[in-house]
PyMOL Python script that loads the backbone (N, CA, C, O; Angstrom):
from pymol import cmd

cmd.read_pdbstr("""\
ATOM      1  N   UNK A   1       8.911 -12.055   6.526  1.00  0.00           N
ATOM      2  CA  UNK A   1       7.870 -10.786   6.290  1.00  0.00           C
ATOM      3  C   UNK A   1       8.394  -9.805   5.237  1.00  0.00           C
ATOM      4  O   UNK A   1       9.510  -9.289   5.189  1.00  0.00           O
ATOM      5  N   UNK A   2       7.140  -9.623   4.232  1.00  0.00           N
ATOM      6  CA  UNK A   2       7.626  -8.504   3.179  1.00  0.00           C
ATOM      7  C   UNK A   2       6.691  -7.481   3.311  1.00  0.00           C
ATOM      8  O   UNK A   2       5.617  -7.767   3.842  1.00  0.00           O
ATOM      9  N   UNK A   3       6.887  -6.381   2.941  1.00  0.00           N
ATOM     10  CA  UNK A   3       6.039  -5.066   2.557  1.00  0.00           C
ATOM     11  C   UNK A   3       5.511  -4.982   1.071  1.00  0.00           C
ATOM     12  O   UNK A   3       5.966  -5.572   0.091  1.00  0.00           O
ATOM     13  N   UNK A   4       4.659  -4.285   1.123  1.00  0.00           N
ATOM     14  CA  UNK A   4       3.954  -4.064   0.012  1.00  0.00           C
ATOM     15  C   UNK A   4       3.011  -3.013   0.142  1.00  0.00           C
ATOM     16  O   UNK A   4       2.361  -2.799   1.165  1.00  0.00           O
ATOM     17  N   UNK A   5       2.931  -2.206  -1.157  1.00  0.00           N
ATOM     18  CA  UNK A   5       1.970  -1.260  -1.517  1.00  0.00           C
ATOM     19  C   UNK A   5       0.408  -1.776  -2.014  1.00  0.00           C
ATOM     20  O   UNK A   5       0.254  -2.279  -3.127  1.00  0.00           O
ATOM     21  N   UNK A   6      -0.784  -1.581  -1.010  1.00  0.00           N
ATOM     22  CA  UNK A   6      -1.661  -1.968  -1.382  1.00  0.00           C
ATOM     23  C   UNK A   6      -1.785  -0.803  -3.195  1.00  0.00           C
ATOM     24  O   UNK A   6      -1.394   0.353  -3.355  1.00  0.00           O
ATOM     25  N   UNK A   7      -2.479  -1.761  -4.238  1.00  0.00           N
ATOM     26  CA  UNK A   7      -2.140  -0.707  -5.541  1.00  0.00           C
ATOM     27  C   UNK A   7      -3.274  -0.528  -5.945  1.00  0.00           C
ATOM     28  O   UNK A   7      -3.450   0.338  -6.802  1.00  0.00           O
ATOM     29  N   UNK A   8      -4.568  -1.426  -5.358  1.00  0.00           N
ATOM     30  CA  UNK A   8      -6.008  -1.394  -5.580  1.00  0.00           C
ATOM     31  C   UNK A   8      -6.817  -2.394  -5.309  1.00  0.00           C
ATOM     32  O   UNK A   8      -6.201  -3.459  -5.360  1.00  0.00           O
ATOM     33  N   UNK A   9      -8.084  -2.536  -5.005  1.00  0.00           N
ATOM     34  CA  UNK A   9      -9.148  -3.550  -4.724  1.00  0.00           C
ATOM     35  C   UNK A   9      -9.907  -3.913  -6.046  1.00  0.00           C
ATOM     36  O   UNK A   9     -10.683  -3.072  -6.500  1.00  0.00           O
ATOM     37  N   UNK A  10      -9.754  -4.987  -6.630  1.00  0.00           N
ATOM     38  CA  UNK A  10     -11.072  -5.602  -7.510  1.00  0.00           C
ATOM     39  C   UNK A  10     -11.639  -6.260  -6.687  1.00  0.00           C
ATOM     40  O   UNK A  10     -11.075  -7.066  -5.946  1.00  0.00           O
ATOM     41  N   UNK A  11     -13.120  -5.952  -6.700  1.00  0.00           N
ATOM     42  CA  UNK A  11     -14.187  -6.840  -6.097  1.00  0.00           C
ATOM     43  C   UNK A  11     -13.788  -7.102  -4.481  1.00  0.00           C
ATOM     44  O   UNK A  11     -13.719  -6.207  -3.639  1.00  0.00           O
ATOM     45  N   UNK A  12     -13.574  -8.333  -4.275  1.00  0.00           N
ATOM     46  CA  UNK A  12     -12.689  -8.806  -2.908  1.00  0.00           C
ATOM     47  C   UNK A  12     -11.685  -9.563  -2.918  1.00  0.00           C
ATOM     48  O   UNK A  12     -11.554 -10.603  -2.274  1.00  0.00           O
ATOM     49  N   UNK A  13     -10.795  -8.990  -3.780  1.00  0.00           N
ATOM     50  CA  UNK A  13      -9.291  -9.225  -3.786  1.00  0.00           C
ATOM     51  C   UNK A  13      -8.717  -7.680  -3.750  1.00  0.00           C
ATOM     52  O   UNK A  13      -9.042  -6.619  -4.284  1.00  0.00           O
ATOM     53  N   UNK A  14      -7.471  -8.207  -2.643  1.00  0.00           N
ATOM     54  CA  UNK A  14      -6.782  -6.455  -2.776  1.00  0.00           C
ATOM     55  C   UNK A  14      -5.396  -6.963  -3.815  1.00  0.00           C
ATOM     56  O   UNK A  14      -4.803  -8.004  -3.531  1.00  0.00           O
ATOM     57  N   UNK A  15      -5.001  -6.178  -4.935  1.00  0.00           N
ATOM     58  CA  UNK A  15      -3.732  -6.332  -5.360  1.00  0.00           C
ATOM     59  C   UNK A  15      -2.795  -5.390  -4.724  1.00  0.00           C
ATOM     60  O   UNK A  15      -3.082  -4.211  -4.515  1.00  0.00           O
ATOM     61  N   UNK A  16      -1.454  -6.037  -4.361  1.00  0.00           N
ATOM     62  CA  UNK A  16      -0.155  -5.255  -3.756  1.00  0.00           C
ATOM     63  C   UNK A  16       0.676  -5.392  -4.232  1.00  0.00           C
ATOM     64  O   UNK A  16       1.038  -6.533  -4.519  1.00  0.00           O
ATOM     65  N   UNK A  17       1.330  -4.408  -4.527  1.00  0.00           N
ATOM     66  CA  UNK A  17       2.710  -4.301  -5.397  1.00  0.00           C
ATOM     67  C   UNK A  17       3.847  -4.376  -4.197  1.00  0.00           C
ATOM     68  O   UNK A  17       4.000  -3.546  -3.300  1.00  0.00           O
ATOM     69  N   UNK A  18       4.645  -5.650  -4.427  1.00  0.00           N
ATOM     70  CA  UNK A  18       5.608  -5.662  -3.693  1.00  0.00           C
ATOM     71  C   UNK A  18       6.794  -5.409  -4.765  1.00  0.00           C
ATOM     72  O   UNK A  18       6.548  -4.928  -5.872  1.00  0.00           O
ATOM     73  N   UNK A  19       8.667  -5.927  -4.175  1.00  0.00           N
ATOM     74  CA  UNK A  19       9.517  -5.813  -5.033  1.00  0.00           C
ATOM     75  C   UNK A  19       9.661  -5.911  -6.538  1.00  0.00           C
ATOM     76  O   UNK A  19       9.064  -6.654  -7.317  1.00  0.00           O
ATOM     77  N   UNK A  20      10.375  -5.205  -6.718  1.00  0.00           N
ATOM     78  CA  UNK A  20      10.452  -5.244  -8.316  1.00  0.00           C
ATOM     79  C   UNK A  20       9.052  -5.242  -9.242  1.00  0.00           C
ATOM     80  O   UNK A  20       8.887  -5.645 -10.394  1.00  0.00           O
ATOM     81  N   UNK A  21       8.269  -4.736  -8.459  1.00  0.00           N
ATOM     82  CA  UNK A  21       7.010  -4.391  -9.692  1.00  0.00           C
ATOM     83  C   UNK A  21       6.013  -5.229  -9.618  1.00  0.00           C
ATOM     84  O   UNK A  21       4.932  -4.999 -10.159  1.00  0.00           O
ATOM     85  N   UNK A  22       6.341  -6.591  -8.751  1.00  0.00           N
ATOM     86  CA  UNK A  22       5.332  -7.383  -8.811  1.00  0.00           C
ATOM     87  C   UNK A  22       4.250  -7.335  -8.148  1.00  0.00           C
ATOM     88  O   UNK A  22       4.050  -6.457  -7.308  1.00  0.00           O
ATOM     89  N   UNK A  23       3.183  -8.505  -8.502  1.00  0.00           N
ATOM     90  CA  UNK A  23       1.666  -8.002  -7.845  1.00  0.00           C
ATOM     91  C   UNK A  23       1.489  -9.021  -7.177  1.00  0.00           C
ATOM     92  O   UNK A  23       1.700 -10.034  -7.844  1.00  0.00           O
ATOM     93  N   UNK A  24       1.161  -9.229  -6.040  1.00  0.00           N
ATOM     94  CA  UNK A  24       0.145 -10.598  -5.405  1.00  0.00           C
ATOM     95  C   UNK A  24      -1.226 -10.028  -4.822  1.00  0.00           C
ATOM     96  O   UNK A  24      -1.499  -8.978  -4.241  1.00  0.00           O
ATOM     97  N   UNK A  25      -2.010 -11.178  -5.222  1.00  0.00           N
ATOM     98  CA  UNK A  25      -3.723 -10.607  -4.953  1.00  0.00           C
ATOM     99  C   UNK A  25      -3.732 -11.534  -3.685  1.00  0.00           C
ATOM    100  O   UNK A  25      -3.054 -12.557  -3.790  1.00  0.00           O
ATOM    101  N   UNK A  26      -4.320 -11.354  -2.642  1.00  0.00           N
ATOM    102  CA  UNK A  26      -4.726 -11.542  -1.314  1.00  0.00           C
ATOM    103  C   UNK A  26      -6.640 -11.202  -1.392  1.00  0.00           C
ATOM    104  O   UNK A  26      -7.245 -10.309  -1.984  1.00  0.00           O
ATOM    105  N   UNK A  27      -7.128 -12.287  -0.565  1.00  0.00           N
ATOM    106  CA  UNK A  27      -8.271 -12.155  -0.354  1.00  0.00           C
ATOM    107  C   UNK A  27      -8.786 -10.461   0.608  1.00  0.00           C
ATOM    108  O   UNK A  27      -8.383 -10.478   1.771  1.00  0.00           O
ATOM    109  N   UNK A  28      -9.468  -9.324   0.264  1.00  0.00           N
ATOM    110  CA  UNK A  28      -9.567  -8.267   0.765  1.00  0.00           C
ATOM    111  C   UNK A  28     -10.046  -8.379   2.073  1.00  0.00           C
ATOM    112  O   UNK A  28      -9.883  -7.388   2.785  1.00  0.00           O
ATOM    113  N   UNK A  29     -10.775  -9.666   2.708  1.00  0.00           N
ATOM    114  CA  UNK A  29     -10.958  -9.745   4.169  1.00  0.00           C
ATOM    115  C   UNK A  29      -9.797 -10.158   5.129  1.00  0.00           C
ATOM    116  O   UNK A  29      -9.996 -10.268   6.339  1.00  0.00           O
ATOM    117  N   UNK A  30      -8.637 -10.373   4.582  1.00  0.00           N
ATOM    118  CA  UNK A  30      -7.657 -10.718   5.340  1.00  0.00           C
ATOM    119  C   UNK A  30      -6.815  -9.354   6.036  1.00  0.00           C
ATOM    120  O   UNK A  30      -6.095  -9.348   7.034  1.00  0.00           O
ATOM    121  N   UNK A  31      -7.139  -8.370   5.243  1.00  0.00           N
ATOM    122  CA  UNK A  31      -6.160  -7.102   5.432  1.00  0.00           C
ATOM    123  C   UNK A  31      -7.174  -6.469   6.694  1.00  0.00           C
ATOM    124  O   UNK A  31      -8.193  -7.061   7.048  1.00  0.00           O
ATOM    125  N   UNK A  32      -6.774  -5.334   7.226  1.00  0.00           N
ATOM    126  CA  UNK A  32      -7.433  -4.708   8.214  1.00  0.00           C
ATOM    127  C   UNK A  32      -8.179  -3.828   7.555  1.00  0.00           C
ATOM    128  O   UNK A  32      -7.790  -3.094   6.646  1.00  0.00           O
ATOM    129  N   UNK A  33      -9.548  -3.914   8.133  1.00  0.00           N
ATOM    130  CA  UNK A  33     -10.647  -3.403   7.720  1.00  0.00           C
ATOM    131  C   UNK A  33     -10.600  -1.574   7.228  1.00  0.00           C
ATOM    132  O   UNK A  33     -11.382  -0.984   6.484  1.00  0.00           O
ATOM    133  N   UNK A  34      -9.346  -1.015   7.987  1.00  0.00           N
ATOM    134  CA  UNK A  34      -9.340   0.231   7.620  1.00  0.00           C
ATOM    135  C   UNK A  34      -7.985   0.329   6.334  1.00  0.00           C
ATOM    136  O   UNK A  34      -7.383   1.371   6.074  1.00  0.00           O
ATOM    137  N   UNK A  35      -7.827  -0.520   5.915  1.00  0.00           N
ATOM    138  CA  UNK A  35      -6.706  -0.689   4.921  1.00  0.00           C
ATOM    139  C   UNK A  35      -7.159   0.068   3.424  1.00  0.00           C
ATOM    140  O   UNK A  35      -8.038  -0.411   2.708  1.00  0.00           O
ATOM    141  N   UNK A  36      -6.543   1.098   3.145  1.00  0.00           N
ATOM    142  CA  UNK A  36      -6.807   1.839   1.857  1.00  0.00           C
ATOM    143  C   UNK A  36      -5.844   1.865   0.807  1.00  0.00           C
ATOM    144  O   UNK A  36      -4.660   1.749   1.122  1.00  0.00           O
ATOM    145  N   UNK A  37      -6.197   2.014  -0.536  1.00  0.00           N
ATOM    146  CA  UNK A  37      -5.226   2.114  -1.653  1.00  0.00           C
ATOM    147  C   UNK A  37      -4.046   2.706  -1.444  1.00  0.00           C
ATOM    148  O   UNK A  37      -4.214   3.923  -1.360  1.00  0.00           O
ATOM    149  N   UNK A  38      -2.749   2.342  -1.304  1.00  0.00           N
ATOM    150  CA  UNK A  38      -1.543   3.375  -1.197  1.00  0.00           C
ATOM    151  C   UNK A  38      -0.860   3.088  -0.087  1.00  0.00           C
ATOM    152  O   UNK A  38       0.314   3.395   0.119  1.00  0.00           O
ATOM    153  N   UNK A  39      -1.893   2.239   0.958  1.00  0.00           N
ATOM    154  CA  UNK A  39      -1.147   1.906   2.442  1.00  0.00           C
ATOM    155  C   UNK A  39       0.147   1.069   2.325  1.00  0.00           C
ATOM    156  O   UNK A  39       0.074   0.059   1.624  1.00  0.00           O
ATOM    157  N   UNK A  40       1.004   1.283   2.761  1.00  0.00           N
ATOM    158  CA  UNK A  40       2.327   0.191   2.895  1.00  0.00           C
ATOM    159  C   UNK A  40       1.679  -0.780   4.064  1.00  0.00           C
ATOM    160  O   UNK A  40       1.203  -0.490   5.162  1.00  0.00           O
ATOM    161  N   UNK A  41       1.828  -1.903   3.470  1.00  0.00           N
ATOM    162  CA  UNK A  41       1.481  -3.019   4.625  1.00  0.00           C
ATOM    163  C   UNK A  41       2.489  -4.186   4.642  1.00  0.00           C
ATOM    164  O   UNK A  41       3.161  -4.524   3.667  1.00  0.00           O
ATOM    165  N   UNK A  42       2.516  -4.733   5.798  1.00  0.00           N
ATOM    166  CA  UNK A  42       3.496  -5.553   6.452  1.00  0.00           C
ATOM    167  C   UNK A  42       2.875  -7.063   6.177  1.00  0.00           C
ATOM    168  O   UNK A  42       1.868  -7.363   6.818  1.00  0.00           O
ATOM    169  N   UNK A  43       3.294  -7.788   5.481  1.00  0.00           N
ATOM    170  CA  UNK A  43       2.825  -8.961   5.129  1.00  0.00           C
ATOM    171  C   UNK A  43       3.329 -10.668   5.749  1.00  0.00           C
ATOM    172  O   UNK A  43       4.062 -11.233   4.938  1.00  0.00           O
ATOM    173  N   UNK A  44       3.119 -11.247   6.646  1.00  0.00           N
ATOM    174  CA  UNK A  44       3.515 -11.849   7.572  1.00  0.00           C
ATOM    175  C   UNK A  44       2.919 -13.239   7.465  1.00  0.00           C
ATOM    176  O   UNK A  44       2.296 -13.660   8.439  1.00  0.00           O
ATOM    177  N   UNK A  45       3.091 -14.283   5.973  1.00  0.00           N
ATOM    178  CA  UNK A  45       2.083 -15.745   6.012  1.00  0.00           C
ATOM    179  C   UNK A  45       0.258 -14.697   5.693  1.00  0.00           C
ATOM    180  O   UNK A  45      -0.072 -13.809   4.907  1.00  0.00           O
ATOM    181  N   UNK A  46      -0.436 -15.442   6.762  1.00  0.00           N
ATOM    182  CA  UNK A  46      -1.660 -14.654   6.619  1.00  0.00           C
ATOM    183  C   UNK A  46      -2.037 -13.651   7.624  1.00  0.00           C
ATOM    184  O   UNK A  46      -3.110 -13.751   8.220  1.00  0.00           O
ATOM    185  N   UNK A  47      -1.253 -12.736   7.834  1.00  0.00           N
ATOM    186  CA  UNK A  47      -1.469 -11.663   8.837  1.00  0.00           C
ATOM    187  C   UNK A  47      -0.776 -10.294   8.394  1.00  0.00           C
ATOM    188  O   UNK A  47       0.407 -10.013   8.584  1.00  0.00           O
ATOM    189  N   UNK A  48      -1.584  -9.621   7.867  1.00  0.00           N
ATOM    190  CA  UNK A  48      -1.371  -8.027   7.415  1.00  0.00           C
ATOM    191  C   UNK A  48      -1.353  -7.512   8.262  1.00  0.00           C
ATOM    192  O   UNK A  48      -2.015  -8.052   9.148  1.00  0.00           O
ATOM    193  N   UNK A  49      -0.619  -6.109   8.687  1.00  0.00           N
ATOM    194  CA  UNK A  49      -0.753  -4.874   9.071  1.00  0.00           C
ATOM    195  C   UNK A  49      -0.568  -3.521   8.320  1.00  0.00           C
ATOM    196  O   UNK A  49       0.210  -3.528   7.366  1.00  0.00           O
ATOM    197  N   UNK A  50      -1.092  -2.558   8.594  1.00  0.00           N
ATOM    198  CA  UNK A  50      -0.577  -1.349   8.015  1.00  0.00           C
ATOM    199  C   UNK A  50       0.428  -0.554   8.606  1.00  0.00           C
ATOM    200  O   UNK A  50       0.337  -0.080   9.739  1.00  0.00           O
ATOM    201  N   UNK A  51       1.633  -0.369   7.648  1.00  0.00           N
ATOM    202  CA  UNK A  51       2.444   0.211   8.403  1.00  0.00           C
ATOM    203  C   UNK A  51       2.415   1.881   8.307  1.00  0.00           C
ATOM    204  O   UNK A  51       2.838   2.500   7.331  1.00  0.00           O
ATOM    205  N   UNK A  52       1.871   2.459   9.436  1.00  0.00           N
ATOM    206  CA  UNK A  52       1.138   3.568   9.537  1.00  0.00           C
ATOM    207  C   UNK A  52       2.228   4.991   9.068  1.00  0.00           C
ATOM    208  O   UNK A  52       2.020   5.985   8.372  1.00  0.00           O
ATOM    209  N   UNK A  53       3.566   4.443   9.917  1.00  0.00           N
ATOM    210  CA  UNK A  53       4.569   5.717   9.821  1.00  0.00           C
ATOM    211  C   UNK A  53       5.067   5.541   8.378  1.00  0.00           C
ATOM    212  O   UNK A  53       5.266   6.592   7.769  1.00  0.00           O
ATOM    213  N   UNK A  54       5.371   4.044   7.538  1.00  0.00           N
ATOM    214  CA  UNK A  54       5.707   4.346   6.228  1.00  0.00           C
ATOM    215  C   UNK A  54       4.985   4.817   5.289  1.00  0.00           C
ATOM    216  O   UNK A  54       5.506   5.294   4.281  1.00  0.00           O
ATOM    217  N   UNK A  55       3.638   4.761   5.466  1.00  0.00           N
ATOM    218  CA  UNK A  55       2.279   5.059   4.630  1.00  0.00           C
ATOM    219  C   UNK A  55       2.782   6.604   4.806  1.00  0.00           C
ATOM    220  O   UNK A  55       3.432   7.186   3.937  1.00  0.00           O
ATOM    221  N   UNK A  56       2.436   7.122   5.907  1.00  0.00           N
ATOM    222  CA  UNK A  56       2.167   8.791   6.060  1.00  0.00           C
ATOM    223  C   UNK A  56       3.584   9.108   5.370  1.00  0.00           C
ATOM    224  O   UNK A  56       3.442   9.883   4.424  1.00  0.00           O
ATOM    225  N   UNK A  57       5.255   8.612   5.652  1.00  0.00           N
ATOM    226  CA  UNK A  57       6.373   9.002   4.624  1.00  0.00           C
ATOM    227  C   UNK A  57       6.160   9.152   3.279  1.00  0.00           C
ATOM    228  O   UNK A  57       6.537  10.187   2.730  1.00  0.00           O
ATOM    229  N   UNK A  58       5.562   8.197   2.600  1.00  0.00           N
ATOM    230  CA  UNK A  58       5.962   7.942   1.313  1.00  0.00           C
ATOM    231  C   UNK A  58       4.744   8.880   1.064  1.00  0.00           C
ATOM    232  O   UNK A  58       5.135   9.807   0.354  1.00  0.00           O
ATOM    233  N   UNK A  59       3.024   9.047   1.459  1.00  0.00           N
ATOM    234  CA  UNK A  59       2.485   9.989   1.143  1.00  0.00           C
ATOM    235  C   UNK A  59       3.086  11.444   1.339  1.00  0.00           C
ATOM    236  O   UNK A  59       2.873  12.265   0.447  1.00  0.00           O
ATOM    237  N   UNK A  60       3.754  11.776   2.347  1.00  0.00           N
ATOM    238  CA  UNK A  60       4.527  13.336   2.232  1.00  0.00           C
ATOM    239  C   UNK A  60       5.319  13.319   0.913  1.00  0.00           C
ATOM    240  O   UNK A  60       5.129  14.159   0.034  1.00  0.00           O
ATOM    241  N   UNK A  61       6.350  12.171   0.803  1.00  0.00           N
ATOM    242  CA  UNK A  61       7.253  12.377  -0.599  1.00  0.00           C
ATOM    243  C   UNK A  61       6.376  12.335  -1.899  1.00  0.00           C
ATOM    244  O   UNK A  61       7.009  12.478  -2.945  1.00  0.00           O
ATOM    245  N   UNK A  62       5.450  12.217  -1.969  1.00  0.00           N
ATOM    246  CA  UNK A  62       4.291  11.650  -2.975  1.00  0.00           C
ATOM    247  C   UNK A  62       4.195  13.668  -3.116  1.00  0.00           C
ATOM    248  O   UNK A  62       4.708  14.464  -3.902  1.00  0.00           O
ATOM    249  N   UNK A  63       3.386  13.807  -2.062  1.00  0.00           N
ATOM    250  CA  UNK A  63       3.010  14.973  -1.690  1.00  0.00           C
ATOM    251  C   UNK A  63       3.814  16.508  -2.393  1.00  0.00           C
ATOM    252  O   UNK A  63       3.368  17.531  -2.914  1.00  0.00           O
ATOM    253  N   UNK A  64       4.956  16.084  -2.126  1.00  0.00           N
ATOM    254  CA  UNK A  64       6.054  17.062  -2.166  1.00  0.00           C
ATOM    255  C   UNK A  64       6.584  16.888  -3.755  1.00  0.00           C
ATOM    256  O   UNK A  64       6.986  17.888  -4.351  1.00  0.00           O
ATOM    257  N   UNK A  65       6.565  15.632  -4.382  1.00  0.00           N
ATOM    258  CA  UNK A  65       6.889  15.559  -5.556  1.00  0.00           C
ATOM    259  C   UNK A  65       5.845  16.499  -6.452  1.00  0.00           C
ATOM    260  O   UNK A  65       6.236  17.347  -7.255  1.00  0.00           O
ATOM    261  N   UNK A  66       4.394  16.185  -6.162  1.00  0.00           N
ATOM    262  CA  UNK A  66       3.256  16.619  -6.792  1.00  0.00           C
ATOM    263  C   UNK A  66       3.418  18.390  -6.624  1.00  0.00           C
ATOM    264  O   UNK A  66       2.960  19.145  -7.482  1.00  0.00           O
ATOM    265  N   UNK A  67       3.998  18.791  -5.629  1.00  0.00           N
ATOM    266  CA  UNK A  67       3.898  20.509  -5.207  1.00  0.00           C
ATOM    267  C   UNK A  67       5.326  21.039  -6.227  1.00  0.00           C
ATOM    268  O   UNK A  67       5.469  22.174  -6.680  1.00  0.00           O
ATOM    269  N   UNK A  68       6.311  19.830  -6.421  1.00  0.00           N
ATOM    270  CA  UNK A  68       7.239  20.565  -7.227  1.00  0.00           C
ATOM    271  C   UNK A  68       7.022  20.519  -8.515  1.00  0.00           C
ATOM    272  O   UNK A  68       7.410  21.347  -9.340  1.00  0.00           O
ATOM    273  N   UNK A  69       6.236  19.302  -8.765  1.00  0.00           N
ATOM    274  CA  UNK A  69       5.932  19.599 -10.619  1.00  0.00           C
ATOM    275  C   UNK A  69       4.753  20.559 -10.734  1.00  0.00           C
ATOM    276  O   UNK A  69       4.829  21.085 -11.844  1.00  0.00           O
ATOM    277  N   UNK A  70       3.969  20.895 -10.235  1.00  0.00           N
ATOM    278  CA  UNK A  70       2.462  22.108 -10.258  1.00  0.00           C
ATOM    279  C   UNK A  70       3.105  23.303  -9.579  1.00  0.00           C
ATOM    280  O   UNK A  70       2.332  24.241  -9.383  1.00  0.00           O
ATOM    281  N   UNK A  71       4.710  23.509  -9.068  1.00  0.00           N
ATOM    282  CA  UNK A  71       4.681  24.901  -8.796  1.00  0.00           C
ATOM    283  C   UNK A  71       4.610  26.093 -10.322  1.00  0.00           C
ATOM    284  O   UNK A  71       4.587  25.750 -11.504  1.00  0.00           O
ATOM    285  N   UNK A  72       4.598  26.940  -9.988  1.00  0.00           N
ATOM    286  CA  UNK A  72       4.369  28.301 -10.662  1.00  0.00           C
ATOM    287  C   UNK A  72       5.676  28.843 -11.238  1.00  0.00           C
ATOM    288  O   UNK A  72       5.692  29.928 -11.820  1.00  0.00           O
TER     289      UNK A  72
END
""", "prot")
cmd.dss("prot")
cmd.show_as("cartoon", "prot")
cmd.util.cbc("prot")
cmd.orient("prot")
């Protein structure tokens, strides 16, 4: 099993960033219907699940960095 982050959707393709900045391309219909750009996903063969806890943690970290960057 590997983890990745959904980088973007290109038509019917999901572009997923995995280790070392590599990207993998998967048919969008294989991902959960509620998957969004920025979600952390677990990939096990052709089975994909959104890691909601890891996604939330990652978004909170990004929000914190953005708040630090734009503080007055």
